LOTIDREN-694148 format. One line per field, with one value per residue (C-alpha): x, y, z; residue number from 1. Coordinates in nm, 3 decimals. Layout:
% LOTIDREN-694148
X c(X  ...) $
Y c(Y  ...) $
Z c(Z  ...) $
nr c(NUM  ...) $
% end
This chain:
% LOTIDREN-694148
X c(0.187  0.093  0.258  0.270  0.166  0.071  -0.082  -0.008  0.211  0.033  0.039  0.018  -0.345  -0.208  -0.040  -0.206  -0.160  -0.245  -0.249  0.021  0.200  0.492  0.806  1.026  1.409  1.591  1.942  2.205  1.881  1.760  1.396  1.359  1.085  1.083  1.092  1.168  1.216  1.309  1.131  1.331  1.243  1.345  1.081  0.850  1.001  0.977  0.589  0.512  0.669  0.946  1.217  1.053  1.327  1.599  1.425  1.077  0.831  0.657  0.317  0.188  0.487  0.624  0.843  1.126  1.508  1.605  1.547  1.617  1.470  1.486  1.603  1.310  1.459  1.798  1.786  2.050  2.407  2.361  2.625  2.714  2.341  2.122  1.743  1.636  1.950  1.891  2.010  1.982  2.037  1.870  1.704  1.700  1.350  1.125  1.040  1.098  0.780  0.643  0.607  0.855  1.132  1.379  1.704  2.035  2.284  2.543  2.312  2.276  2.494  2.436  2.283  2.472  2.305  2.311  2.124  1.750  1.530  1.444  1.826  1.896  1.615  1.671  2.066  2.127  2.014  2.090  2.407  2.571  2.433  2.604  2.930  2.931  2.867  3.163  3.383  3.308  3.405  3.689  3.718  4.045  4.149  4.160  3.916  3.545  3.243  2.889  2.587  2.248  1.935  2.190  1.921  1.746  1.799  2.096  2.220  2.225  2.454  2.699  2.746  2.869  3.114  3.260  3.320  3.510  3.765  3.866  3.722  3.514  3.127  2.852  2.514  2.219  1.909  1.612  1.671  1.490  1.786  2.067  2.131  2.161  2.419  2.612  2.637  2.781  3.055  2.884  2.847  2.464  2.343  1.977  1.873  1.627  1.674  1.994  2.184  2.464  2.584  2.525  2.743  3.010  2.997  3.035  3.299  3.507  3.438  3.645  3.469  3.624  3.329  2.972  2.718  2.359  2.118  1.817  1.794  1.612  1.898  2.178  2.457  2.393  2.438  2.766  2.906  2.797  2.979  3.299  3.317  3.487  3.245  3.480  3.434  3.045  2.829  2.427  2.218  1.896  1.964  2.039  1.961  2.254  2.482  2.414  2.454  2.746  2.945  2.926  2.937  2.616  2.778  2.488  2.408  2.445  2.782  2.941  2.690  2.863  2.781  3.140  3.084  2.744  2.887  3.141  2.818  2.647  2.953  2.992  2.624  2.637  2.942  2.784  3.020  2.761  2.397  2.111  1.818  1.461  1.216  0.898  0.787  0.453  0.289  0.275  -0.095  -0.031  0.217  0.028  0.081  0.449  0.501  0.275  0.504  0.822  0.715  0.688  1.086  1.107  1.159  1.492  1.636  1.453  1.080  1.076  0.775  0.763  0.567) $
Y c(-1.769  -2.050  -2.388  -2.739  -2.998  -3.359  -3.539  -3.890  -4.080  -4.137  -4.056  -3.701  -3.662  -3.614  -3.310  -2.952  -2.599  -2.434  -2.111  -2.153  -1.895  -1.720  -1.832  -1.603  -1.587  -1.694  -1.652  -1.733  -1.767  -1.569  -1.537  -1.578  -1.498  -1.801  -1.720  -2.080  -2.435  -2.747  -3.087  -3.414  -3.781  -3.842  -3.630  -3.868  -4.176  -3.972  -3.870  -4.230  -4.375  -4.567  -4.421  -4.420  -4.599  -4.375  -4.025  -4.053  -3.781  -3.592  -3.483  -3.247  -3.224  -2.989  -3.055  -2.924  -2.856  -2.633  -2.286  -1.933  -1.605  -1.271  -1.205  -1.065  -1.038  -1.144  -1.311  -1.220  -1.262  -1.286  -1.105  -1.117  -1.074  -0.798  -0.761  -0.737  -0.955  -1.229  -1.571  -1.976  -2.231  -2.527  -2.616  -2.949  -2.898  -2.993  -2.651  -2.477  -2.556  -2.238  -1.875  -1.812  -2.015  -1.987  -2.101  -2.118  -1.844  -2.093  -2.285  -1.976  -1.821  -1.490  -1.564  -1.484  -1.223  -1.413  -1.716  -1.747  -1.819  -2.136  -2.256  -2.122  -2.272  -2.604  -2.619  -2.773  -3.142  -3.215  -3.014  -3.157  -3.511  -3.494  -3.351  -3.629  -3.902  -3.791  -3.730  -4.075  -4.278  -4.025  -4.064  -3.966  -3.831  -4.128  -4.327  -4.406  -4.353  -4.450  -4.249  -4.391  -4.144  -3.914  -3.658  -3.616  -3.377  -3.525  -3.728  -3.393  -3.245  -3.547  -3.630  -3.267  -3.272  -3.608  -3.460  -3.175  -3.452  -3.540  -3.894  -4.007  -4.018  -4.254  -4.110  -4.361  -4.190  -4.197  -4.101  -3.768  -3.621  -3.774  -3.457  -3.247  -3.499  -3.488  -3.126  -3.147  -3.389  -3.706  -4.038  -4.128  -4.489  -4.563  -4.733  -5.035  -5.401  -5.474  -5.165  -5.381  -5.467  -5.107  -4.991  -5.241  -5.135  -4.756  -4.820  -5.108  -5.294  -5.088  -4.927  -4.775  -4.614  -4.615  -4.333  -4.467  -4.175  -4.397  -4.718  -5.031  -5.265  -5.009  -5.125  -5.490  -5.394  -5.214  -5.526  -5.723  -5.486  -5.553  -5.233  -5.266  -5.191  -4.924  -4.737  -4.740  -4.498  -4.479  -4.198  -4.443  -4.791  -4.874  -5.236  -5.277  -5.075  -5.337  -5.626  -5.539  -5.277  -4.992  -4.637  -4.426  -4.087  -3.821  -3.452  -3.443  -3.629  -3.335  -3.049  -2.697  -2.360  -2.304  -2.611  -2.504  -2.158  -2.330  -2.523  -2.198  -2.017  -2.283  -2.251  -1.878  -1.841  -2.092  -2.368  -2.593  -2.613  -2.687  -2.785  -2.666  -2.923  -2.737  -2.497  -2.509  -2.263  -2.366  -2.457  -2.708  -2.905  -3.218  -3.194  -3.134  -3.447  -3.655  -3.549  -3.594  -3.943  -4.047  -4.017  -3.894  -3.516  -3.343  -3.166  -3.019  -2.946  -2.620  -2.477  -2.113  -2.005) $
Z c(-7.464  -7.699  -7.692  -7.794  -7.491  -7.482  -7.157  -7.272  -7.522  -7.858  -8.213  -8.328  -8.229  -7.871  -7.959  -7.883  -7.891  -7.572  -7.386  -7.080  -6.848  -7.005  -6.881  -6.662  -6.709  -6.377  -6.288  -6.584  -6.826  -7.119  -7.228  -7.623  -7.849  -8.069  -8.467  -8.593  -8.436  -8.611  -8.553  -8.520  -8.546  -8.187  -8.072  -8.244  -8.037  -7.748  -7.776  -7.871  -7.558  -7.737  -7.558  -7.210  -7.042  -7.203  -7.183  -7.008  -7.041  -6.744  -6.825  -6.931  -7.163  -7.386  -7.680  -7.899  -7.867  -8.154  -8.161  -8.297  -8.205  -8.034  -7.675  -7.479  -7.139  -6.932  -6.608  -6.330  -6.383  -6.775  -6.987  -7.353  -7.470  -7.521  -7.559  -7.905  -8.025  -8.239  -8.132  -8.187  -7.969  -7.795  -7.486  -7.280  -7.131  -7.436  -7.458  -7.809  -7.986  -7.829  -7.856  -7.573  -7.411  -7.136  -7.227  -7.023  -7.164  -7.227  -7.487  -7.692  -7.944  -8.189  -8.486  -8.809  -8.988  -9.312  -9.175  -9.226  -8.926  -9.046  -9.094  -8.765  -8.587  -8.700  -8.684  -8.329  -8.323  -8.678  -8.735  -8.426  -8.495  -8.837  -8.683  -8.410  -8.663  -8.878  -8.578  -8.421  -8.754  -8.827  -9.222  -9.357  -9.699  -9.974  -9.742  -9.851  -9.604  -9.658  -9.524  -9.496  -9.529  -9.704  -9.798  -9.469  -9.184  -9.047  -9.344  -9.583  -9.319  -9.259  -9.618  -9.642  -9.320  -9.431  -9.766  -9.601  -9.453  -9.802  -9.802  -10.079  -9.977  -10.079  -10.020  -10.007  -10.106  -10.333  -10.684  -10.670  -10.457  -10.639  -10.830  -10.501  -10.366  -10.689  -10.676  -10.344  -10.460  -10.303  -10.504  -10.495  -10.464  -10.469  -10.151  -10.134  -10.271  -10.413  -10.235  -10.119  -10.456  -10.589  -10.294  -10.357  -10.739  -10.641  -10.402  -10.575  -10.261  -10.036  -9.780  -9.472  -9.260  -9.224  -9.102  -9.013  -8.982  -9.053  -8.884  -9.013  -9.054  -9.206  -8.917  -9.017  -9.368  -9.283  -9.113  -9.398  -9.627  -9.400  -9.217  -8.894  -8.593  -8.445  -8.777  -8.770  -8.613  -8.565  -8.417  -8.422  -8.399  -8.035  -8.049  -8.309  -8.070  -7.792  -8.052  -8.235  -8.037  -8.288  -8.186  -8.093  -8.092  -8.133  -8.059  -7.677  -7.668  -7.827  -7.752  -7.679  -7.776  -7.949  -8.161  -8.255  -8.353  -8.582  -8.772  -8.780  -8.944  -9.194  -9.292  -9.283  -9.538  -9.758  -9.697  -9.553  -9.708  -9.466  -9.678  -9.546  -9.671  -9.550  -9.275  -9.085  -8.847  -8.480  -8.500  -8.775  -8.552  -8.619  -8.998  -8.966  -8.783  -9.016  -9.293  -9.097  -8.989  -9.376  -9.370  -9.734  -9.679  -9.818  -9.519  -9.214  -9.135  -8.921  -8.716  -8.727  -8.389) $
nr c(1  2  3  4  5  6  7  8  9  10  11  12  13  14  15  16  17  18  19  20  21  22  23  24  25  26  27  28  29  30  31  32  33  34  35  36  37  38  39  40  41  42  43  44  45  46  47  48  49  50  51  52  53  54  55  56  57  58  59  60  61  62  63  64  65  66  67  68  69  70  71  72  73  74  75  76  77  78  79  80  81  82  83  84  85  86  87  88  89  90  91  92  93  94  95  96  97  98  99  100  101  102  103  104  105  106  107  108  109  110  111  112  113  114  115  116  117  118  119  120  121  122  123  124  125  126  127  128  129  130  131  132  133  134  135  136  137  138  139  140  141  142  143  144  145  146  147  148  149  150  151  152  153  154  155  156  157  158  159  160  161  162  163  164  165  166  167  168  169  170  171  172  173  174  175  176  177  178  179  180  181  182  183  184  185  186  187  188  189  190  191  192  193  194  195  196  197  198  199  200  201  202  203  204  205  206  207  208  209  210  211  212  213  214  215  216  217  218  219  220  221  222  223  224  225  226  227  228  229  230  231  232  233  234  235  236  237  238  239  240  241  242  243  244  245  246  247  248  249  250  251  252  253  254  255  256  257  258  259  260  261  262  263  264  265  266  267  268  269  270  271  272  273  274  275  276  277  278  279  280  281  282  283  284  285  286  287  288  289  290  291  292  293  294  295  296  297  298  299  300  301  302  303  304  305) $
% end
């Protein structure tokens, strides 16, 4: 099969698509032919070595967590799935950017028929990171929550989940994404210089919670705006977590198949929109990550092996 590999930390040029041996499903595992696999900012940080102390790579390394595809084979002691069934889920082995992947059966769920491959294959990391972020700050009806990176892969989901709690949601985003936010009941505020004053104007100065999906000082901004540390969650600014004692609840803090199924059902019935910014074939993985690194995409970028 063909799979993404890299032999050392570095930029996108270390990524290669290689012919490697097909994986074989062991006991409790399922072999899946991958139809779509999302890419995520954390994978850039891992590949560049910036998270070596937290999540070191073993070379040659694969990459990729999100996946959706078709069951090809079942390992021993697997029940609840059938060959030919469409599934979605995740791998903890940095292995989904490939034509085939072996996945523990408890990390897969049936793919709802109405979900596109692109959405299904990019749902786990961003969907659960958004859910975890909202859960960590626990917004309630009548409160106000601010979300940074509100049109990005995680932020675009977090604003919708926060809005479902009955809270008023302020979304920080570029002006090109303001109409999308308004259509989802979110109050858009342009990020950048002067954003603190714009947020105060939009909220009347009352801000109860802050979700940071972007980094780059937004936790400090939340503190400046008077948000209590226990009502702030970041999925990226680990330095601020150590300095300020804010939450850092992300995907893997809550990762379960039943919770992923809840998110998938919301997306399938139209209650939750998962924007897809662009798709790339596996051979163009470097271009996919170049675009993601610019950090201006609306929604998810997805590889199609």
